[in-house]
C-alpha positions in Angstrom: -21.0 -14.4 -6.1 -22.4 -16.1 -2.9 -25.4 -13.8 -1.4 -24.2 -14.5 1.9 -21.1 -12.9 1.4 -22.8 -9.9 -0.2 -25.2 -9.5 2.7 -22.2 -10.2 4.7 -20.8 -7.3 3.1 -23.5 -5.0 3.6 -23.5 -6.1 7.3 -20.3 -4.4 7.8 -18.7 -8.5 9.3 -16.6 -9.0 6.0 -12.6 -9.6 6.8 -10.5 -7.0 5.1 -9.6 -10.2 2.5 -13.5 -11.0 2.3 -14.4 -7.0 1.5 -11.3 -7.1 -1.1 -12.9 -9.9 -2.9 -16.5 -8.5 -3.3 -14.4 -5.4 -4.2 -13.1 -7.2 -7.0 -15.9 -8.7 -8.0 -18.3 -5.7 -7.4 -16.0 -4.0 -10.4 -15.6 -7.5 -12.7 -17.7 -7.6 -15.3 -19.2 -10.7 -14.4 -19.9 -9.2 -10.8 -21.7 -6.0 -13.1 -24.0 -8.0 -15.5 -25.2 -10.2 -13.0 -25.7 -7.2 -10.7 -27.9 -6.0 -13.5 -29.2 -9.1 -13.7 -30.8 -8.9 -10.3 -31.9 -5.7 -10.3 -33.9 -6.3 -13.2 -35.6 -9.4 -11.6 -36.0 -7.7 -8.7 -40.0 -6.2 -7.9 -40.4 -4.2 -4.8 -43.4 -4.9 -4.4 -41.9 -8.3 -3.0 -41.5 -5.9 -0.2 -44.5 -4.7 2.5 -42.3 -1.1 2.5 -40.8 0.8 -0.5 -37.6 1.5 -0.9 -36.5 5.0 -0.7 -32.5 5.0 -2.5 -32.5 8.5 -1.1 -32.7 7.6 3.0 -30.6 4.8 2.1 -27.7 7.3 0.9 -28.5 9.7 3.9 -28.3 6.7 6.1 -24.6 6.0 4.6 -23.5 9.5 5.2 -24.8 9.7 8.5 -22.6 6.2 9.3 -19.6 8.1 7.6 -20.1 11.1 9.9 -20.3 8.8 13.1 -17.6 6.8 12.1 -15.0 9.6 11.5 -16.1 10.8 14.9 -15.2 7.9 16.2 -12.0 7.6 14.5 -11.5 11.5 15.0 -12.2 11.6 18.6 -8.9 10.9 21.2 -10.1 7.9 23.6 -11.0 8.5 27.2 -8.5 6.9 29.7 -9.8 5.6 33.0 -5.8 5.6 34.9 -7.9 4.1 38.1 -8.9 0.6 35.8 -8.0 0.5 32.4 -11.1 -0.5 30.1 -11.7 -2.3 26.9 -13.9 0.2 24.8 -15.4 -1.8 21.8 -16.0 -0.1 19.1 -19.6 -0.7 17.1 -19.3 -2.3 13.7 -21.2 -0.7 10.6 -24.1 -1.6 10.0 -24.5 -0.3 6.1 -27.9 -2.3 4.9 -29.8 -4.9 7.0 -31.7 -6.6 4.3 -30.5 -8.4 1.4 -33.3 -7.6 -1.1 -33.0 -3.8 -0.2 -29.5 -4.1 -1.0 -30.1 -5.5 -4.7 -32.5 -3.2 -5.4 -30.3 -0.6 -4.1 -27.1 -2.1 -6.5 -27.1 1.5 -8.4 -25.6 2.7 -4.9 -23.2 -0.3 -4.8 -19.8 1.9 -6.1 -20.5 4.4 -3.3 -21.1 2.1 -0.5 -18.2 0.0 -1.6 -15.9 2.6 -1.6 -17.2 3.9 2.1 -17.1 1.1 3.7 -13.1 0.1 1.7 -12.2 3.6 2.6 -13.1 3.6 6.6 -11.9 -0.2 6.9 -8.7 1.0 5.9 -8.7 3.9 8.0 -9.9 2.3 10.9 -7.0 -0.2 10.5 -4.3 2.6 10.4 -5.4 4.4 13.7 -5.3 1.3 15.3 -2.7 -0.2 17.5 -1.5 -4.0 15.3 -2.9 -6.8 17.2 -2.5 -10.4 17.0 0.1 -11.7 14.9 0.8 -8.7 13.2 2.6 -7.1 15.6 3.9 -10.7 16.2 6.2 -10.4 13.2 10.0 -9.9 13.8 11.5 -8.0 11.1 15.3 -8.2 10.1 17.3 -5.9 7.6 20.9 -7.0 6.4 22.9 -4.4 4.5 26.2 -4.1 2.5 28.7 -1.0 2.2 31.1 -0.7 -0.8 33.5 -3.6 -1.0 31.2 -6.1 1.1 29.2 -8.8 -0.2 26.5 -10.8 1.7 25.2 -14.3 1.5 21.9 -15.1 3.4 19.6 -18.0 4.4 16.0 -16.9 4.7 14.1 -19.4 7.3 12.2 -20.9 4.0 15.7 -22.0 2.7 16.1 -19.6 0.1 19.1 -17.7 -0.7 20.0 -14.2 -1.2 23.8 -13.0 -2.5 23.6 -9.2 -1.6 26.0 -7.2 -4.1 28.0 -3.9 -2.6 25.9 -1.1 -1.0 22.7 -3.6 -0.9 19.9 -4.1 1.5 17.0 -6.4 2.3 14.4 -6.6 5.1 13.0 -9.7 5.5 10.5 -11.6 8.0 13.0 -13.5 11.0 10.1 -16.4 10.1 7.7 -16.8 7.0 4.1 -17.8 8.7 2.2 -15.9 6.6 0.2 -17.1 3.2 3.0 -14.8 1.4 6.8 -14.6 2.1 7.6 -11.1 0.7 11.1 -9.2 1.3 11.9 -5.3 0.7 15.2 -4.4 -1.2 17.3 -1.8 -2.6 20.6 -2.3 -4.6 21.7 -5.5 -6.5 20.5 -9.6 -5.2 20.8 -12.5 -6.7 17.2 -14.6 -4.9 17.6 -18.8 -5.7 14.0 -18.9 -3.9 12.8 -22.6 -2.6 9.9 -23.4 -3.6 6.5 -23.7 -2.2 3.5 -23.3 -4.6 1.2 -22.6 -1.1 3.4 -19.6 -0.5 4.8 -17.3 -3.1 7.6 -15.3 -2.7 7.0 -11.7 -3.6 10.0 -8.9 -3.9 9.6 -5.3 -3.5 12.0 -2.7 -4.7 11.5 1.2 -5.8 9.9 0.7 -9.0 8.8 -3.4 -9.5 7.2 -6.0 -7.4 8.7 -9.4 -8.7 6.4 -12.9 -7.8 7.4 -16.1 -8.0 7.0 -19.7 -6.6 10.5 -21.0 -6.5 13.3 -20.0 -9.0 16.3 -18.1 -9.5 16.6 -14.8 -10.5 18.6 -11.2 -9.9 17.2 -8.1 -9.3 19.3 -4.6 -9.7 17.8 -1.3 -8.8 19.5 1.9 -9.7 18.4 4.9 -8.0 21.1 7.4 -9.7 19.9 6.2 -13.4 16.0 5.4 -12.1 16.5 2.0 -13.9 15.6 -1.2 -13.1 15.8 -4.5 -14.0 14.8 -8.3 -13.2 16.7 -11.0 -14.9 16.1 -14.7 -14.6 18.0 -17.7 -14.4 15.9 -20.5 -14.0 12.1 -20.5 -13.4 9.6 -18.4 -14.3 8.6 -15.3 -12.7 6.3 -12.7 -12.8 6.9 -8.9 -12.9 5.0 -5.7 -12.1 5.2 -2.1 -12.2 5.3 -0.9 -8.8 2.8 1.9 -9.8 -0.1 2.0 -12.2 -0.5 3.4 -15.3 -2.9 6.3 -16.2 -5.9 3.2 -17.3 -5.4 1.9 -13.5 -3.9 -1.2 -14.4 -0.1 -2.0 -13.5 2.1 -3.5 -16.6 3.4 -7.0 -15.9 5.7 -9.0 -17.7 6.0 -13.0 -17.6 9.6 -14.2 -17.9 11.5 -17.0 -18.7 15.6 -18.1 -18.3 17.5 -15.6 -19.7 14.7 -13.1 -20.2 15.2 -10.0 -18.2 12.2 -7.1 -17.1 14.0 -3.6 -18.2 11.9 -0.6 -16.1 13.2 3.3 -16.9 11.7 5.5 -14.5 12.5 9.0 -16.7 11.1 7.6 -20.0 8.5 5.5 -18.5 9.3 2.5 -20.2 8.9 -1.2 -19.3 10.0 -3.7 -22.0 10.9 -7.6 -22.1 14.5 -8.0 -23.2 17.0 -10.9 -23.5 20.4 -11.0 -21.4 23.2 -13.5 -20.8 24.9 -15.0 -17.9 28.3 -12.6 -18.1 26.0 -9.2 -18.3 23.3 -10.1 -15.3 24.9 -13.2 -13.1 28.8 -13.2 -13.0 29.0 -10.6 -10.5 27.6 -13.1 -8.2 30.6 -15.6 -9.0 33.1 -13.1 -8.1 33.8 -12.3 -11.6 33.8 -8.2 -13.4 32.8 -7.9 -16.4 32.7 -4.7 -18.5 31.1 -4.2 -22.0 31.6 -0.9 -23.7 32.2 0.9 -20.6 33.5 4.7 -20.5 36.4 5.3 -18.5 34.8 6.6 -15.6 32.2 3.7 -15.3 34.8 1.1 -15.3 36.3 3.5 -11.9 32.9 3.7 -10.5 32.2 0.0 -11.1 35.5 -0.7 -9.3 34.7 2.0 -6.7 31.7 -0.2 -5.7 33.5 -3.5 -6.1 36.5 -2.6 -3.7 35.2 0.1 -1.9 38.0 2.8 -2.6 37.9 6.4 -4.2 39.4 7.0 -7.4 41.0 10.8 -8.2 41.5 11.5 -11.9 41.3 14.0 -14.6 39.6 13.1 -17.8 41.6 13.2 -21.0 41.2 12.5 -24.4 43.3 9.1 -23.9 40.3 7.6 -21.6 37.5 8.7 -24.5 37.3 4.9 -25.7 34.9 2.4 -24.2 36.7 -0.7 -22.4 35.6 -4.1 -22.7 37.2 -6.9 -20.6 36.7 -9.7 -17.7 38.0 -10.2 -14.5 37.6 -13.5 -12.5 38.6 -13.4 -9.4 41.3 -10.6 -9.5 43.3 -8.1 -6.9 42.4 -4.4 -7.1 46.3 -3.6 -8.4 46.3 -6.5 -11.2 43.6 -5.0 -12.7 44.9 -1.4 -12.6 47.9 -2.9 -14.2 45.9 -4.1 -17.2 43.7 -1.0 -17.5 46.7 1.6 -17.4 48.1 -0.5 -20.7 44.8 0.5 -22.2 44.5 3.8 -21.1 47.9 4.8 -20.7 48.2 6.2 -17.1 49.9 6.3 -14.0 48.9 5.3 -10.9 49.1 6.0 -6.8 47.7 3.9 -4.2 47.4 5.6 -0.9 45.4 3.6 1.6 42.0 3.4 0.1 42.3 6.2 -3.0 43.8 5.6 -6.0 45.1 8.4 -7.6 45.2 8.2 -11.7 47.6 10.7 -13.5 
């Protein structure tokens, strides 16, 4: 770690990225060992004034109180002449050697500095580049599908009842989007700017590859399945140890998350199972009669009315390629022995 960066950290002059870098170092084994080594080598007699850790800590608490008062107090507005009020930057410790000597206080100082930096940012309006980012949201309803091309050339295919939120233009160091439902991503490769997808339970990171993400809020299950390239998948919420689980996937690998059981595992998939829907192919594998009708409701944007009976208990396996709903119903009626009536967007089964 560069001593100048650590000094800059104690002076309260680090950018959020630099703060994050120092905090990672402090909490790493390397940082802990280096601080211990510097502390053992330090000789307080080298300084003209002795070091008083108690007074340092009191100074930190005073700085906290000042920051809190500053953040909680409403700004004074001059209606006649608007005035820009500059807030003083936090200055935690003024001397590099004092900071090293008080290295045992680093966790306290780091936590205080980080928390108040975050709080200051949350209490101030966005400025600069952040407030210039324009986000777009696209969504599909039952019976609808949508194909999008993002500013970086990446292609997204939204299945029914899905949505995605993304910047109109990717200007930063990362390409980040937010999604719900089921979406196929064909990401344009850019090694300088990773592509990151945020869903309810998972965070998916790639440089350039193709994959599908499905989030089912009802079952609390999520899946990321890879068609080409390599993908890293993290749980959105860390486990009890504070470390988020992560899986690395290759073609035909999938990361499955079950929120009800807390399971996060890697499995294998095949094309029909995970990707056929984007080619307008419906695939059923050992699906119950209720599951079949629910898929058809979502696919075609209709509603079914029916009553279960013993004839409809068997599981169903089948594949339909770009067929109409009536063609599918004819096939299902032979399998399950039922009659049906089509009334606008409602299908009555009896």
